[in-house]
CHARMM-style PDB file with segment names, atoms N, HN, CA, C and O in Angstrom:
ATOM      1  N   MET     1     160.663  88.605 144.940  1.00  0.00      PROA
ATOM      2  CA  MET     1     160.781  87.747 143.741  1.00  0.00      PROA
ATOM      3  C   MET     1     159.946  86.785 143.581  1.00  0.00      PROA
ATOM      4  O   MET     1     159.216  86.407 144.497  1.00  0.00      PROA
ATOM      5  N   SER     2     159.943  86.282 142.439  1.00  0.00      PROA
ATOM      6  HN  SER     2     160.536  86.589 141.694  1.00  0.00      PROA
ATOM      7  CA  SER     2     158.838  85.579 141.990  1.00  0.00      PROA
ATOM      8  C   SER     2     159.009  84.165 142.293  1.00  0.00      PROA
ATOM      9  O   SER     2     160.084  83.765 142.742  1.00  0.00      PROA
ATOM     10  N   PRO     3     158.125  83.453 142.102  1.00  0.00      PROA
ATOM     11  CA  PRO     3     158.182  81.859 142.396  1.00  0.00      PROA
ATOM     12  C   PRO     3     159.069  81.398 141.380  1.00  0.00      PROA
ATOM     13  O   PRO     3     160.019  80.629 141.528  1.00  0.00      PROA
ATOM     14  N   THR     4     158.706  81.889 140.436  1.00  0.00      PROA
ATOM     15  HN  THR     4     157.934  82.513 140.316  1.00  0.00      PROA
ATOM     16  CA  THR     4     159.621  81.221 139.401  1.00  0.00      PROA
ATOM     17  C   THR     4     161.168  81.093 139.542  1.00  0.00      PROA
ATOM     18  O   THR     4     161.844  80.106 139.251  1.00  0.00      PROA
ATOM     19  N   THR     5     161.652  82.441 140.113  1.00  0.00      PROA
ATOM     20  HN  THR     5     161.103  83.242 140.350  1.00  0.00      PROA
ATOM     21  CA  THR     5     163.140  82.673 140.218  1.00  0.00      PROA
ATOM     22  C   THR     5     163.483  81.885 141.311  1.00  0.00      PROA
ATOM     23  O   THR     5     164.632  81.454 141.411  1.00  0.00      PROA
ATOM     24  N   LEU     6     162.564  81.624 142.204  1.00  0.00      PROA
ATOM     25  HN  LEU     6     161.631  81.974 142.122  1.00  0.00      PROA
ATOM     26  CA  LEU     6     163.171  80.541 143.613  1.00  0.00      PROA
ATOM     27  C   LEU     6     163.069  79.179 142.700  1.00  0.00      PROA
ATOM     28  O   LEU     6     164.221  78.892 142.372  1.00  0.00      PROA
ATOM     29  N   LYS     7     162.362  78.458 142.292  1.00  0.00      PROA
ATOM     30  HN  LYS     7     161.426  78.690 142.558  1.00  0.00      PROA
ATOM     31  CA  LYS     7     162.109  77.252 141.940  1.00  0.00      PROA
ATOM     32  C   LYS     7     163.633  77.264 140.639  1.00  0.00      PROA
ATOM     33  O   LYS     7     164.204  76.224 140.309  1.00  0.00      PROA
ATOM     34  N   ARG     8     163.976  78.518 140.155  1.00  0.00      PROA
ATOM     35  HN  ARG     8     163.512  79.362 140.423  1.00  0.00      PROA
ATOM     36  CA  ARG     8     165.034  78.362 139.371  1.00  0.00      PROA
ATOM     37  C   ARG     8     166.530  78.201 140.263  1.00  0.00      PROA
ATOM     38  O   ARG     8     167.595  77.610 140.085  1.00  0.00      PROA
ATOM     39  N   TYR     9     165.989  79.010 141.222  1.00  0.00      PROA
ATOM     40  HN  TYR     9     165.123  79.490 141.366  1.00  0.00      PROA
ATOM     41  CA  TYR     9     167.577  78.655 142.267  1.00  0.00      PROA
ATOM     42  C   TYR     9     167.450  77.200 142.932  1.00  0.00      PROA
ATOM     43  O   TYR     9     168.568  76.722 143.125  1.00  0.00      PROA
ATOM     44  N   ALA    10     166.818  76.696 143.176  1.00  0.00      PROA
ATOM     45  HN  ALA    10     165.910  77.085 143.020  1.00  0.00      PROA
ATOM     46  CA  ALA    10     166.358  75.605 143.910  1.00  0.00      PROA
ATOM     47  C   ALA    10     166.662  74.593 142.599  1.00  0.00      PROA
ATOM     48  O   ALA    10     167.598  73.828 142.832  1.00  0.00      PROA
ATOM     49  N   ASP    11     166.089  74.446 141.341  1.00  0.00      PROA
ATOM     50  HN  ASP    11     165.328  75.067 141.152  1.00  0.00      PROA
ATOM     51  CA  ASP    11     166.232  73.250 140.352  1.00  0.00      PROA
ATOM     52  C   ASP    11     167.494  73.414 139.775  1.00  0.00      PROA
ATOM     53  O   ASP    11     168.256  72.459 139.625  1.00  0.00      PROA
ATOM     54  N   ARG    12     167.770  74.558 139.439  1.00  0.00      PROA
ATOM     55  HN  ARG    12     167.151  75.334 139.561  1.00  0.00      PROA
ATOM     56  CA  ARG    12     169.210  74.855 138.822  1.00  0.00      PROA
ATOM     57  C   ARG    12     170.293  74.873 139.345  1.00  0.00      PROA
ATOM     58  O   ARG    12     171.241  74.112 139.148  1.00  0.00      PROA
ATOM     59  N   ASP    13     170.175  76.121 140.343  1.00  0.00      PROA
ATOM     60  HN  ASP    13     169.405  76.739 140.504  1.00  0.00      PROA
ATOM     61  CA  ASP    13     171.392  76.529 141.085  1.00  0.00      PROA
ATOM     62  C   ASP    13     171.745  75.698 142.518  1.00  0.00      PROA
ATOM     63  O   ASP    13     172.774  75.745 143.191  1.00  0.00      PROA
ATOM     64  N   GLY    14     170.776  75.089 142.683  1.00  0.00      PROA
ATOM     65  HN  GLY    14     169.940  75.051 142.136  1.00  0.00      PROA
ATOM     66  CA  GLY    14     170.495  73.818 143.985  1.00  0.00      PROA
ATOM     67  C   GLY    14     171.095  74.686 145.172  1.00  0.00      PROA
ATOM     68  O   GLY    14     171.685  74.030 146.029  1.00  0.00      PROA
ATOM     69  N   PHE    15     171.041  75.905 145.333  1.00  0.00      PROA
ATOM     70  HN  PHE    15     170.561  76.438 144.636  1.00  0.00      PROA
ATOM     71  CA  PHE    15     171.125  76.388 146.525  1.00  0.00      PROA
ATOM     72  C   PHE    15     169.935  76.391 147.582  1.00  0.00      PROA
ATOM     73  O   PHE    15     170.094  76.154 148.780  1.00  0.00      PROA
ATOM     74  N   LEU    16     168.769  76.681 147.001  1.00  0.00      PROA
ATOM     75  HN  LEU    16     168.640  76.874 146.028  1.00  0.00      PROA
ATOM     76  CA  LEU    16     167.629  76.342 147.660  1.00  0.00      PROA
ATOM     77  C   LEU    16     167.441  75.147 147.944  1.00  0.00      PROA
ATOM     78  O   LEU    16     167.594  74.438 146.950  1.00  0.00      PROA
ATOM     79  N   THR    17     167.052  74.330 149.282  1.00  0.00      PROA
ATOM     80  HN  THR    17     166.927  74.906 150.090  1.00  0.00      PROA
ATOM     81  CA  THR    17     167.149  73.353 149.292  1.00  0.00      PROA
ATOM     82  C   THR    17     165.741  72.409 149.913  1.00  0.00      PROA
ATOM     83  O   THR    17     165.374  72.828 151.010  1.00  0.00      PROA
ATOM     84  N   LEU    18     164.828  71.085 149.314  1.00  0.00      PROA
ATOM     85  HN  LEU    18     165.126  70.744 148.422  1.00  0.00      PROA
ATOM     86  CA  LEU    18     163.971  70.306 149.448  1.00  0.00      PROA
ATOM     87  C   LEU    18     163.725  70.640 151.578  1.00  0.00      PROA
ATOM     88  O   LEU    18     164.824  70.992 152.004  1.00  0.00      PROA
ATOM     89  N   GLY    19     163.204  70.616 152.149  1.00  0.00      PROA
ATOM     90  HN  GLY    19     162.311  70.330 151.803  1.00  0.00      PROA
ATOM     91  CA  GLY    19     162.833  70.150 153.311  1.00  0.00      PROA
ATOM     92  C   GLY    19     163.233  71.309 154.428  1.00  0.00      PROA
ATOM     93  O   GLY    19     162.707  71.540 155.517  1.00  0.00      PROA
ATOM     94  N   VAL    20     164.458  72.015 153.707  1.00  0.00      PROA
ATOM     95  HN  VAL    20     164.886  71.827 152.823  1.00  0.00      PROA
ATOM     96  CA  VAL    20     165.043  73.247 154.218  1.00  0.00      PROA
ATOM     97  C   VAL    20     164.231  75.035 153.944  1.00  0.00      PROA
ATOM     98  O   VAL    20     163.794  75.847 154.760  1.00  0.00      PROA
ATOM     99  N   HSD    21     164.321  75.064 152.511  1.00  0.00      PROA
ATOM    100  HN  HSD    21     164.676  74.404 151.848  1.00  0.00      PROA
ATOM    101  CA  HSD    21     163.816  76.232 152.229  1.00  0.00      PROA
ATOM    102  C   HSD    21     162.365  76.082 151.338  1.00  0.00      PROA
ATOM    103  O   HSD    21     161.671  77.033 150.978  1.00  0.00      PROA
ATOM    104  N   TRP    22     162.105  74.722 151.090  1.00  0.00      PROA
ATOM    105  HN  TRP    22     162.669  73.949 151.382  1.00  0.00      PROA
ATOM    106  CA  TRP    22     160.860  74.803 150.578  1.00  0.00      PROA
ATOM    107  C   TRP    22     160.177  73.301 150.787  1.00  0.00      PROA
ATOM    108  O   TRP    22     160.881  72.402 151.246  1.00  0.00      PROA
ATOM    109  N   ARG    23     159.024  73.093 150.497  1.00  0.00      PROA
ATOM    110  HN  ARG    23     158.452  73.824 150.124  1.00  0.00      PROA
ATOM    111  CA  ARG    23     158.583  71.797 150.192  1.00  0.00      PROA
ATOM    112  C   ARG    23     157.624  71.328 149.314  1.00  0.00      PROA
ATOM    113  O   ARG    23     157.182  72.367 148.825  1.00  0.00      PROA
ATOM    114  N   TYR    24     156.979  70.320 148.768  1.00  0.00      PROA
ATOM    115  HN  TYR    24     157.338  69.476 149.165  1.00  0.00      PROA
ATOM    116  CA  TYR    24     155.923  70.428 147.916  1.00  0.00      PROA
ATOM    117  C   TYR    24     154.496  70.438 148.513  1.00  0.00      PROA
ATOM    118  O   TYR    24     154.240  70.041 149.650  1.00  0.00      PROA
ATOM    119  N   GLY    25     153.564  70.946 147.610  1.00  0.00      PROA
ATOM    120  HN  GLY    25     153.771  71.268 146.687  1.00  0.00      PROA
ATOM    121  CA  GLY    25     152.584  71.014 148.605  1.00  0.00      PROA
ATOM    122  C   GLY    25     151.682  69.880 148.608  1.00  0.00      PROA
ATOM    123  O   GLY    25     152.130  68.800 148.223  1.00  0.00      PROA
ATOM    124  N   ALA    26     150.457  69.969 148.992  1.00  0.00      PROA
ATOM    125  HN  ALA    26     150.094  70.846 149.305  1.00  0.00      PROA
ATOM    126  CA  ALA    26     149.555  68.459 149.500  1.00  0.00      PROA
ATOM    127  C   ALA    26     149.218  67.644 148.339  1.00  0.00      PROA
ATOM    128  O   ALA    26     148.951  66.444 148.399  1.00  0.00      PROA
ATOM    129  N   HSD    27     149.243  68.396 147.214  1.00  0.00      PROA
ATOM    130  HN  HSD    27     149.459  69.371 147.165  1.00  0.00      PROA
ATOM    131  CA  HSD    27     148.748  67.292 145.872  1.00  0.00      PROA
ATOM    132  C   HSD    27     150.041  67.761 144.969  1.00  0.00      PROA
ATOM    133  O   HSD    27     150.688  68.806 145.033  1.00  0.00      PROA
ATOM    134  N   LYS    28     150.189  66.612 144.098  1.00  0.00      PROA
ATOM    135  HN  LYS    28     149.663  65.763 144.047  1.00  0.00      PROA
ATOM    136  CA  LYS    28     150.923  66.469 142.981  1.00  0.00      PROA
ATOM    137  C   LYS    28     150.710  67.780 142.106  1.00  0.00      PROA
ATOM    138  O   LYS    28     151.695  68.315 141.599  1.00  0.00      PROA
ATOM    139  N   ASN    29     149.691  68.197 141.960  1.00  0.00      PROA
ATOM    140  HN  ASN    29     148.891  67.762 142.372  1.00  0.00      PROA
ATOM    141  CA  ASN    29     149.625  70.058 140.934  1.00  0.00      PROA
ATOM    142  C   ASN    29     149.424  71.152 142.126  1.00  0.00      PROA
ATOM    143  O   ASN    29     148.811  72.188 141.868  1.00  0.00      PROA
ATOM    144  N   SER    30     149.942  70.918 143.431  1.00  0.00      PROA
ATOM    145  HN  SER    30     150.440  70.076 143.641  1.00  0.00      PROA
ATOM    146  CA  SER    30     149.968  72.171 144.002  1.00  0.00      PROA
ATOM    147  C   SER    30     151.268  72.598 143.942  1.00  0.00      PROA
ATOM    148  O   SER    30     152.297  71.929 143.854  1.00  0.00      PROA
ATOM    149  N   PRO    31     151.093  73.936 144.005  1.00  0.00      PROA
ATOM    150  CA  PRO    31     152.873  74.614 143.755  1.00  0.00      PROA
ATOM    151  C   PRO    31     153.473  74.556 145.486  1.00  0.00      PROA
ATOM    152  O   PRO    31     152.975  74.399 146.601  1.00  0.00      PROA
ATOM    153  N   ARG    32     155.002  74.817 144.821  1.00  0.00      PROA
ATOM    154  HN  ARG    32     155.407  74.945 143.916  1.00  0.00      PROA
ATOM    155  CA  ARG    32     155.688  74.687 146.284  1.00  0.00      PROA
ATOM    156  C   ARG    32     155.533  75.658 147.307  1.00  0.00      PROA
ATOM    157  O   ARG    32     155.187  76.818 147.083  1.00  0.00      PROA
ATOM    158  N   ILE    33     155.759  75.246 148.302  1.00  0.00      PROA
ATOM    159  HN  ILE    33     156.040  74.304 148.484  1.00  0.00      PROA
ATOM    160  CA  ILE    33     155.736  76.234 149.315  1.00  0.00      PROA
ATOM    161  C   ILE    33     156.918  76.661 150.284  1.00  0.00      PROA
ATOM    162  O   ILE    33     157.378  76.040 151.242  1.00  0.00      PROA
ATOM    163  N   TRP    34     157.154  77.472 149.945  1.00  0.00      PROA
ATOM    164  HN  TRP    34     156.780  77.976 149.167  1.00  0.00      PROA
ATOM    165  CA  TRP    34     158.305  78.570 150.288  1.00  0.00      PROA
ATOM    166  C   TRP    34     158.451  79.153 151.841  1.00  0.00      PROA
ATOM    167  O   TRP    34     157.797  79.987 152.467  1.00  0.00      PROA
ATOM    168  N   ASN    35     159.563  78.364 152.164  1.00  0.00      PROA
ATOM    169  HN  ASN    35     160.094  77.686 151.655  1.00  0.00      PROA
ATOM    170  CA  ASN    35     159.606  79.347 153.436  1.00  0.00      PROA
ATOM    171  C   ASN    35     160.818  80.475 153.464  1.00  0.00      PROA
ATOM    172  O   ASN    35     162.046  80.409 153.506  1.00  0.00      PROA
ATOM    173  N   LEU    36     159.858  81.524 153.420  1.00  0.00      PROA
ATOM    174  HN  LEU    36     158.860  81.577 153.386  1.00  0.00      PROA
ATOM    175  CA  LEU    36     160.669  82.648 152.881  1.00  0.00      PROA
ATOM    176  C   LEU    36     161.593  83.465 153.765  1.00  0.00      PROA
ATOM    177  O   LEU    36     162.604  83.974 153.281  1.00  0.00      PROA
ATOM    178  N   ARG    37     161.338  83.581 154.801  1.00  0.00      PROA
ATOM    179  HN  ARG    37     160.516  83.168 155.194  1.00  0.00      PROA
ATOM    180  CA  ARG    37     162.358  83.887 155.643  1.00  0.00      PROA
ATOM    181  C   ARG    37     163.976  83.002 155.526  1.00  0.00      PROA
ATOM    182  O   ARG    37     165.080  83.545 155.478  1.00  0.00      PROA
ATOM    183  N   LEU    38     163.698  81.592 155.502  1.00  0.00      PROA
ATOM    184  HN  LEU    38     162.802  81.152 155.541  1.00  0.00      PROA
ATOM    185  CA  LEU    38     165.059  80.535 155.325  1.00  0.00      PROA
ATOM    186  C   LEU    38     165.761  81.025 153.505  1.00  0.00      PROA
ATOM    187  O   LEU    38     166.937  81.129 153.159  1.00  0.00      PROA
ATOM    188  N   CYS    39     164.598  81.213 152.754  1.00  0.00      PROA
ATOM    189  HN  CYS    39     163.642  81.129 153.035  1.00  0.00      PROA
ATOM    190  CA  CYS    39     165.155  81.993 151.526  1.00  0.00      PROA
ATOM    191  C   CYS    39     166.193  83.423 151.646  1.00  0.00      PROA
ATOM    192  O   CYS    39     167.392  83.563 151.407  1.00  0.00      PROA
ATOM    193  N   GLN    40     165.417  84.132 152.000  1.00  0.00      PROA
ATOM    194  HN  GLN    40     164.443  84.018 152.195  1.00  0.00      PROA
ATOM    195  CA  GLN    40     166.140  85.787 152.541  1.00  0.00      PROA
ATOM    196  C   GLN    40     167.640  85.198 152.710  1.00  0.00      PROA
ATOM    197  O   GLN    40     168.557  85.283 151.893  1.00  0.00      PROA
ATOM    198  N   GLN    41     167.647  84.680 153.776  1.00  0.00      PROA
ATOM    199  HN  GLN    41     166.902  84.611 154.440  1.00  0.00      PROA
ATOM    200  CA  GLN    41     168.657  84.417 154.690  1.00  0.00      PROA
ATOM    201  C   GLN    41     169.604  83.682 153.416  1.00  0.00      PROA
ATOM    202  O   GLN    41     170.489  84.443 153.025  1.00  0.00      PROA
ATOM    203  N   ALA    42     169.572  82.560 152.824  1.00  0.00      PROA
ATOM    204  HN  ALA    42     168.853  81.942 153.142  1.00  0.00      PROA
ATOM    205  CA  ALA    42     170.327  81.931 151.960  1.00  0.00      PROA
ATOM    206  C   ALA    42     170.988  83.030 150.824  1.00  0.00      PROA
ATOM    207  O   ALA    42     172.152  83.192 150.457  1.00  0.00      PROA
ATOM    208  N   LEU    43     169.825  83.649 150.473  1.00  0.00      PROA
ATOM    209  HN  LEU    43     168.880  83.517 150.772  1.00  0.00      PROA
ATOM    210  CA  LEU    43     169.988  84.434 149.140  1.00  0.00      PROA
ATOM    211  C   LEU    43     170.862  85.768 149.642  1.00  0.00      PROA
ATOM    212  O   LEU    43     171.525  86.185 148.691  1.00  0.00      PROA
ATOM    213  N   ASP    44     171.076  86.624 150.949  1.00  0.00      PROA
ATOM    214  HN  ASP    44     170.538  86.285 151.721  1.00  0.00      PROA
ATOM    215  CA  ASP    44     171.749  87.450 151.636  1.00  0.00      PROA
ATOM    216  C   ASP    44     172.874  86.411 151.722  1.00  0.00      PROA
ATOM    217  O   ASP    44     173.710  86.771 150.893  1.00  0.00      PROA
ATOM    218  N   TYR    45     173.273  85.343 152.305  1.00  0.00      PROA
ATOM    219  HN  TYR    45     172.594  85.050 152.978  1.00  0.00      PROA
ATOM    220  CA  TYR    45     174.511  85.105 152.141  1.00  0.00      PROA
ATOM    221  C   TYR    45     174.835  84.842 151.215  1.00  0.00      PROA
ATOM    222  O   TYR    45     176.053  85.023 151.189  1.00  0.00      PROA
ATOM    223  N   ARG    46     174.390  84.380 150.053  1.00  0.00      PROA
ATOM    224  HN  ARG    46     173.401  84.233 150.073  1.00  0.00      PROA
ATOM    225  CA  ARG    46     175.160  84.409 148.632  1.00  0.00      PROA
ATOM    226  C   ARG    46     175.611  85.267 148.256  1.00  0.00      PROA
ATOM    227  O   ARG    46     176.771  85.388 147.860  1.00  0.00      PROA
ATOM    228  N   SER    47     174.566  86.247 148.314  1.00  0.00      PROA
ATOM    229  HN  SER    47     173.625  86.148 148.636  1.00  0.00      PROA
ATOM    230  CA  SER    47     175.298  88.014 147.863  1.00  0.00      PROA
ATOM    231  C   SER    47     176.255  88.192 148.288  1.00  0.00      PROA
ATOM    232  O   SER    47     177.093  88.503 147.443  1.00  0.00      PROA
ATOM    233  N   ARG    48     176.781  88.127 149.791  1.00  0.00      PROA
ATOM    234  HN  ARG    48     176.100  87.874 150.478  1.00  0.00      PROA
ATOM    235  CA  ARG    48     177.804  88.269 150.578  1.00  0.00      PROA
ATOM    236  C   ARG    48     179.147  87.385 150.193  1.00  0.00      PROA
ATOM    237  O   ARG    48     180.298  87.778 150.380  1.00  0.00      PROA
ATOM    238  N   VAL    49     178.778  86.126 149.624  1.00  0.00      PROA
ATOM    239  HN  VAL    49     177.843  85.806 149.472  1.00  0.00      PROA
ATOM    240  CA  VAL    49     179.690  85.042 149.738  1.00  0.00      PROA
ATOM    241  C   VAL    49     180.606  85.827 147.915  1.00  0.00      PROA
ATOM    242  O   VAL    49     181.796  86.087 147.733  1.00  0.00      PROA
ATOM    243  N   LYS    50     179.578  85.950 147.068  1.00  0.00      PROA
ATOM    244  HN  LYS    50     178.612  85.738 147.216  1.00  0.00      PROA
ATOM    245  CA  LYS    50     179.995  86.420 145.802  1.00  0.00      PROA
ATOM    246  C   LYS    50     180.522  87.516 145.809  1.00  0.00      PROA
ATOM    247  O   LYS    50     180.768  87.873 144.657  1.00  0.00      PROA
ATOM    248  N   LYS    51     180.879  88.378 146.711  1.00  0.00      PROA
ATOM    249  HN  LYS    51     180.679  88.087 147.646  1.00  0.00      PROA
ATOM    250  CA  LYS    51     181.298  89.797 146.857  1.00  0.00      PROA
ATOM    251  C   LYS    51     183.121  89.779 146.499  1.00  0.00      PROA
ATOM    252  OT1 LYS    51     183.769  90.825 146.541  1.00  0.00      PROA
TER     253      LYS     51
END
């Protein structure tokens, strides 16, 4: 999954949350740092709930 897709899930859909699934980098222009294990768990849970 691309970082752009993860960012969309965090910004628009709101189910990936700051401090849990991702955090800001050290500088203003740094990319987000993703906790991929927790992101995958959230995506798996979301796919099970939507069915």
